[in-house]
C-alpha positions in Angstrom: 39.0 10.0 -7.8 38.9 8.8 -4.1 39.3 10.0 -0.6 39.5 8.5 2.8 37.7 9.4 6.0 37.0 8.0 9.4 33.2 8.1 8.7 31.2 8.4 5.5 27.5 9.1 6.1 25.1 8.3 3.4 22.3 10.9 3.8 22.3 14.5 5.0 19.0 14.5 6.9 18.6 14.8 10.7 20.2 11.4 11.5 23.0 11.9 9.0 24.1 15.4 10.0 23.6 14.6 13.7 26.1 11.7 13.3 28.5 13.9 11.4 28.4 16.9 13.9 28.8 14.6 16.9 31.7 12.7 15.2 33.7 15.8 14.3 33.3 16.8 17.9 35.3 13.7 18.8 38.0 14.6 16.4 37.0 12.3 13.5 37.2 13.1 9.8 33.7 12.9 8.2 32.1 13.1 4.8 28.3 13.3 4.1 26.8 12.2 0.8 23.6 13.9 -0.1 21.6 13.5 -3.3 19.5 16.6 -2.7 20.1 19.2 0.0 21.4 18.8 3.5 18.6 18.8 6.0 16.7 16.0 4.3 12.9 15.5 4.2 12.4 17.0 7.6 13.8 20.4 6.6 12.6 20.6 3.0 9.5 18.4 2.7 8.3 17.5 6.1 8.7 18.8 9.7 9.7 22.4 9.0 7.6 23.5 6.0 4.5 21.8 7.5 5.0 23.5 10.9 5.4 26.8 9.1 2.1 26.4 7.3 0.5 25.1 10.6 1.6 28.4 12.2 -0.3 30.3 9.5 -3.3 28.0 10.2 -3.0 28.7 13.9 -3.1 32.5 13.2 -6.1 32.0 11.1 -7.8 30.1 14.0 -7.3 33.1 16.3 -9.3 35.5 14.0 -12.7 34.7 15.6 -11.3 35.5 19.1 -9.7 38.7 17.8 -13.0 39.7 16.3 -14.8 38.9 19.6 -12.4 41.0 21.5 -12.7 43.9 19.1 -9.1 43.7 17.8 -9.9 42.8 14.3 -12.6 42.3 11.7 -13.2 39.3 9.7 -10.7 39.6 6.9 -10.1 38.2 3.4 -9.2 34.7 2.6 -5.6 33.5 3.3 -3.1 34.7 0.7 -1.7 31.3 -0.4 1.3 32.9 -2.1 2.2 34.9 1.0 2.0 31.7 3.1 4.2 29.9 0.7 6.8 32.7 0.8 6.8 32.5 4.6 7.2 28.7 4.5 10.1 29.0 2.0 11.8 31.8 4.0 11.9 29.6 7.1 13.2 26.6 5.2 15.8 28.6 3.3 17.2 30.3 6.5 17.5 27.0 8.3 19.2 25.4 5.2 21.7 28.2 4.9 22.5 27.9 8.6 22.9 24.2 8.5 25.1 24.3 5.4 27.3 27.0 7.0 27.5 24.9 10.2 28.7 21.8 8.4 31.3 23.9 6.5 32.5 25.6 9.7 33.0 22.2 11.3 35.1 20.9 8.3 32.6 18.3 7.3 32.9 17.4 3.6 29.6 17.3 1.8 29.6 15.3 -1.5 26.6 15.9 -3.7 25.2 12.9 -5.5 23.6 9.5 -5.1 25.5 7.2 -2.8 25.6 3.5 -2.5 27.7 0.9 -0.7 30.0 -1.0 -3.0 32.1 -2.9 -0.6 33.3 -3.0 3.0 34.3 0.6 3.9 33.6 1.9 0.3 30.8 4.1 -0.9 30.4 5.2 -4.5 28.8 8.6 -5.3 27.3 9.3 -8.7 26.9 13.1 -9.4 24.5 14.9 -11.6 27.1 14.8 -14.4 27.2 11.0 -14.2 30.8 10.9 -12.8 31.4 8.5 -9.9 33.6 9.2 -6.9 34.6 6.5 -4.4 34.9 7.4 -0.8 36.6 5.1 1.7 36.1 5.0 5.5 36.4 2.5 8.4 32.8 3.2 9.1 29.8 3.8 6.8 26.5 5.1 8.3 23.2 4.6 6.4 21.0 7.6 7.0 19.0 7.9 3.8 15.6 8.5 5.5 12.2 7.6 4.1 9.6 8.3 1.4 5.8 8.4 1.4 4.0 5.0 1.0 1.7 4.7 -2.0 -1.4 2.6 -2.0 -1.4 -0.1 -4.7 -4.8 0.8 -6.1 -4.4 4.6 -6.1 -2.0 6.6 -8.3 -1.2 10.1 -7.1 -1.2 12.7 -9.9 0.0 15.7 -8.0 -3.3 17.6 -8.8 -6.3 15.8 -7.5 -4.6 12.9 -5.6 -1.7 14.1 -3.6 1.2 12.9 -1.5 2.4 15.0 1.4 5.2 16.4 -0.7 2.7 18.0 -3.2 0.3 19.0 -0.4 3.1 21.1 1.2 3.4 23.3 -1.9 -0.1 24.7 -1.1 -0.7 26.1 -4.5 -4.4 26.5 -3.6 -6.8 25.8 -0.8 -9.1 22.9 -1.7 -12.8 23.5 -1.2 -13.1 19.9 0.2 -10.5 17.2 0.8 -10.4 13.6 1.9 -7.3 12.7 4.0 -6.5 9.0 3.9 -4.6 8.1 7.0 -5.2 9.4 10.6 -1.6 9.3 11.8 0.4 12.4 12.5 0.9 13.5 8.9 -2.8 13.0 8.0 -4.1 14.7 11.1 -1.8 17.7 10.7 -2.9 18.3 7.1 -6.6 17.8 8.1 -6.2 20.5 10.8 -4.3 22.8 8.4 -6.8 22.6 5.6 -9.8 23.0 8.0 -8.2 26.1 9.5 -7.9 27.6 6.0 -11.5 26.9 5.2 -11.7 23.5 3.6 -14.3 20.8 4.3 -12.3 17.9 5.6 -13.0 14.1 6.0 -10.4 11.8 7.6 -10.4 8.1 6.9 -8.4 5.9 9.3 -8.2 2.1 9.0 -7.5 1.7 12.8 -10.2 2.2 15.4 -8.9 5.6 16.5 -7.1 8.7 15.2 -3.3 8.7 16.0 -3.1 4.9 16.6 0.1 5.2 18.5 -1.4 7.6 21.1 -3.3 6.9 24.3 -7.0 6.2 23.6 -8.0 9.1 25.8 -5.8 11.5 23.7 -7.4 10.1 20.5 -10.9 10.6 21.9 -10.1 14.2 22.9 -8.7 15.0 19.5 -11.7 13.3 17.8 -14.1 15.5 19.8 -12.1 18.6 19.1 -12.1 17.8 15.4 -15.8 17.2 15.4 -16.4 20.6 17.1 -14.2 22.1 14.3 -16.3 20.5 11.6 -13.8 17.8 10.6 -15.5 14.5 9.8 -13.6 11.5 11.2 -14.3 8.0 10.0 -12.3 5.3 11.8 -12.2 1.6 11.1 -12.6 2.7 7.5 -10.2 2.0 4.6 -9.9 3.3 1.1 -10.9 0.8 -1.6 -10.5 3.0 -4.7 -10.3 6.5 -6.0 -10.9 8.0 -9.5 -10.6 11.5 -10.8 -13.5 13.3 -12.5 -14.3 16.7 -13.7 -15.8 17.5 -10.3 -12.7 16.3 -8.4 -11.9 12.9 -7.0 -14.4 10.2 -6.1 -13.3 8.2 -3.1 -14.6 4.7 -2.4 -14.6 3.3 1.1 -14.7 -0.1 2.7 -18.3 0.4 3.9 -19.5 0.8 0.3 -20.0 4.6 0.4 -18.4 7.2 -1.8 -17.2 10.7 -1.1 -16.6 13.4 -3.8 -14.0 15.9 -2.9 -11.9 18.6 -4.6 -8.7 16.7 -3.6 -7.4 13.7 -1.7 -4.3 13.2 0.3 -2.7 9.8 0.8 -0.9 9.9 4.2 -0.7 6.2 5.2 2.9 6.3 6.4 6.4 6.2 5.1 8.8 3.5 3.9 12.6 3.4 4.4 14.6 4.7 1.5 17.1 1.8 1.2 16.6 0.5 -2.3 19.4 0.4 -4.9 22.0 1.1 -2.3 23.8 -2.2 -2.3 22.3 -3.2 1.1 20.3 -6.1 -0.2 23.5 -7.8 -1.3 24.9 -7.4 2.2 21.9 -9.1 3.8 21.2 -6.3 6.2 17.6 -5.4 5.1 14.3 -6.8 6.5 11.4 -7.8 4.3 10.0 -4.2 4.7 13.3 -2.6 3.7 14.5 -1.5 7.1 18.1 -1.9 8.0 18.6 -4.6 10.7 20.8 -3.2 13.5 21.3 -3.6 17.2 20.3 -1.0 19.8 23.5 0.9 19.0 22.9 1.1 15.3 25.4 -1.5 14.4 24.6 -4.0 11.6 26.0 -7.5 11.1 28.5 -6.1 8.6 31.6 -4.8 10.4 31.8 -1.0 10.1 28.3 -0.6 8.7 25.8 1.4 10.8 22.3 2.9 10.5 20.3 5.8 12.0 17.0 7.5 11.5 14.0 6.4 9.4 15.9 3.5 7.8 15.5 1.7 11.2 12.2 0.2 12.4 12.0 2.8 15.2 9.9 6.0 15.5 10.3 8.0 12.3 10.9 11.3 14.1 13.8 13.8 13.5 14.6 14.0 17.2 14.8 10.2 17.4 17.2 10.3 14.5 19.3 13.0 16.3 19.6 10.8 19.3 20.5 7.7 17.3 23.2 9.6 15.4 24.7 10.7 18.7 24.9 7.1 19.9 26.5 5.8 16.7 29.1 8.6 16.7 29.9 8.0 20.3 30.4 4.3 19.9 32.6 4.8 16.8 34.7 7.2 18.9 35.3 4.6 21.5 32.8 5.9 24.1 30.2 3.8 26.0 26.9 5.6 25.5 23.5 4.3 26.5 21.3 3.2 23.7 18.2 5.3 22.8 15.2 4.2 24.8 12.6 4.7 22.2 9.5 4.6 24.4 11.0 7.7 26.1 11.2 9.6 22.8 8.4 12.3 22.8 5.7 11.8 20.2 4.3 15.1 18.9 1.5 16.1 16.5 1.1 19.8 15.6 -2.6 19.8 14.8 -5.2 22.0 16.6 -5.4 21.0 19.4 -1.8 19.8 19.7 -1.2 16.2 20.9 2.0 15.0 22.6 3.0 12.0 24.7 6.0 10.3 26.2 6.4 6.9 27.8 3.7 4.3 28.1 0.0 4.6 27.1 -2.5 3.3 29.7 -3.0 0.0 27.7 0.7 -0.5 27.5 1.2 0.2 31.2 -1.6 -2.3 32.1 0.1 -4.9 29.8 3.4 -4.5 31.6 2.5 -3.5 35.1 -1.0 -5.0 35.6 -4.1 -3.2 36.8 -2.4 -1.7 39.9 -1.2 1.4 38.0 -2.4 4.9 38.9 -4.1 6.9 36.1 -5.0 10.6 36.6 -6.6 12.9 34.0 -7.0 16.6 34.4 -9.1 18.6 32.0 -7.5 21.8 30.8 -10.9 23.5 30.5 -10.4 24.7 34.1 -6.9 25.9 33.5 -6.8 29.7 33.5 -4.2 30.1 30.7 -6.0 27.6 28.5 -9.2 29.4 29.1 -7.6 32.8 28.2 -6.1 31.3 25.0 -9.4 29.8 24.0 -8.4 26.2 24.2 -9.2 23.1 26.2 -7.7 19.6 26.3 -6.3 17.3 29.0 -3.2 16.2 30.8 -3.1 12.5 31.6 -0.4 10.7 33.7 0.2 7.0 34.0 2.1 5.9 37.0 3.2 2.6 38.6 1.7 1.6 41.9 4.5 3.3 43.8 3.9 6.6 42.0 6.8 6.3 39.5 5.8 8.1 36.3 5.5 5.7 33.4 3.9 8.0 30.8 2.5 11.4 30.1 -0.1 12.6 27.6 -1.2 16.1 26.7 -3.9 17.4 24.4 -4.3 21.1 24.1 -2.5 24.4 23.5 1.3 24.1 23.4 1.2 20.4 24.2 4.3 19.8 22.1 6.2 22.2 24.4 4.7 20.9 27.6 5.8 17.4 26.9 9.4 18.4 27.6 8.7 18.5 31.3 7.1 15.1 31.3 9.9 13.7 29.2 12.4 14.7 31.9 10.3 13.3 34.7 9.6 10.0 32.9 13.3 9.6 31.9 14.4 10.2 35.5 11.7 7.8 36.9 10.3 10.7 39.0 7.5 10.1 41.4 4.2 11.9 40.9 4.6 13.4 44.3 8.0 14.8 43.3 6.5 16.4 40.2 3.7 17.7 42.3 6.1 19.3 44.8 7.7 21.4 42.0 6.2 24.9 42.2 4.8 25.8 38.8 4.1 29.5 37.8 0.5 30.7 37.8 -1.3 31.1 35.4 0.4 28.7 33.1 -0.5 25.7 31.0 2.2 23.7 32.9 0.0 23.9 36.0 -2.1 21.1 34.4 0.9 18.8 34.8 1.2 19.7 38.5 -2.5 19.2 39.0 -2.4 15.7 37.4 0.7 14.8 39.5 -0.9 16.0 42.7 -3.9 13.9 42.0 -1.8 10.9 41.3 0.0 11.4 44.6 -3.3 11.5 46.4 -3.5 15.2 47.0 -5.7 16.7 44.3 -5.9 20.5 44.3 -8.4 22.1 41.9 -10.2 18.9 41.0 -13.7 17.9 42.2 -13.9 14.7 44.2 
C-alpha cells in the first residue's frame, strides 16, 4: 500500500503538527506519521500535564494567605487522585481538540513508527506489523526528544524516576532529590515542595537555570531557600542505590542524601535513532539533525523542526520552526527563527522568564557600555497584594535599544510577552517607558525598569 503527498511529517508533536497546519493553509497535501498520539511529549508527557499539576501546586501555595485573610482554614492534604483527574482532563480535552482540528483541515494521520527509507519515501510500521510506504517531495523530521539517562543510574519508575513517571503523581514523596537544576528539575522541585515534600536540588553548573541571567538565578535560589528547598550547585551525582528506606544519593563532594525518591532531570536527547538518518549522513555526534537556519538538510527535500535540532527544546520554538519550513516549501520567503528572541519560561514558584540576551551575553557582544536596570517587584502593588516578590531586569545597548528582558515573580511567563515584542522590534527603553501601563498591575514593573534605563526613574530610590 502506498500514497503520495506534498509533505510527509514524521512526528505529530508541536513542530510536526505546526508544519502540517501551516502547509495545508498553503494548499499542500500533508500526512503526519505518529507512533503514539498527536500532540507529542509536550501535550501528553511534558508541558501540559506538568503545568496542570503546577496549577494545583499554586493553589496549594495560596492556602496560607487564604487562612490569614479568614477565607479558609488549613485543610487536608492534597488529593492526589483528584489532581491526576484534573491533569488528565486538561490533556484529553486538548488532545481531542487537536485531533479534530487535523481532521477538519484534511490532514492524514498515519499511526505507526516512521522511518526514512529513501529520497521522498517514508515507511510506517503499524501495531500489527504491517508496513505502509508514503511518498512525498518533502519529508519533515519532527520526532522530538526523550529524557537523558545517567550512565551510572538506572531509573526503576518507583524510587528513581524520569520526568515521565514523576508526572503520573501516584503519591507525594516525603522527601525527594532532584538531579538537574534546569527548567524540568526546577519545576518538579517547586511542585513537590508546594505539595509538602522535603526537596533537595543538585545542579552541576554554578547556578540554577544555567541558561538564565545570573540575577534571575540568584533571585530564584533565594526564593527556593525561603520556601525550604535546599539548593546545591556545582554538585554532581556520583551514584544512587535503592534501599528499604528509599534511595541513597551519592554526590561529588563525598556526601550522601537519603530520600524517598529521586528524579533524574538532566536534559533531553533528540529522538532520531533507527530512522534511517544515520545512513543519510544528516546527524551530528549527539544525534541532532544538521540543518540550516530554514530547517533544510543536505539531502534534497529532507527537513527538520523541533527538538531534533540543536536549538531551544521548547514547544513554541518548534511551532515557529514548523511555520518557516512550511513557508519555504510553499515557495515563500520567510525570515528564519531568531532563537535568542524565543522566550524562555519556567513555571516554578516564583516563575522565571526571559527573552533576548543575558547581561553576560550582552557584555560579550556589546562591551561594558550597556545599560542594565533592575527593579524589585517587592514594591509593586499588585505583587504585594498577591503575596509575591521578584524582579524585572532590562539589558539595553548604549543607545537604549532593548537587548534582553528578565522577569522573576508572579505571572512572569505572561509578562515576558511584552518584552518579547519590544526586544524583537528593537524598541528603545524610552519608548517602552512612554507606554502607559495600567495601575495596579504587574506590568508596571516593566515600565519602571524601562524608565530607569531611559534615565527617568519613577518609584525607585536614587
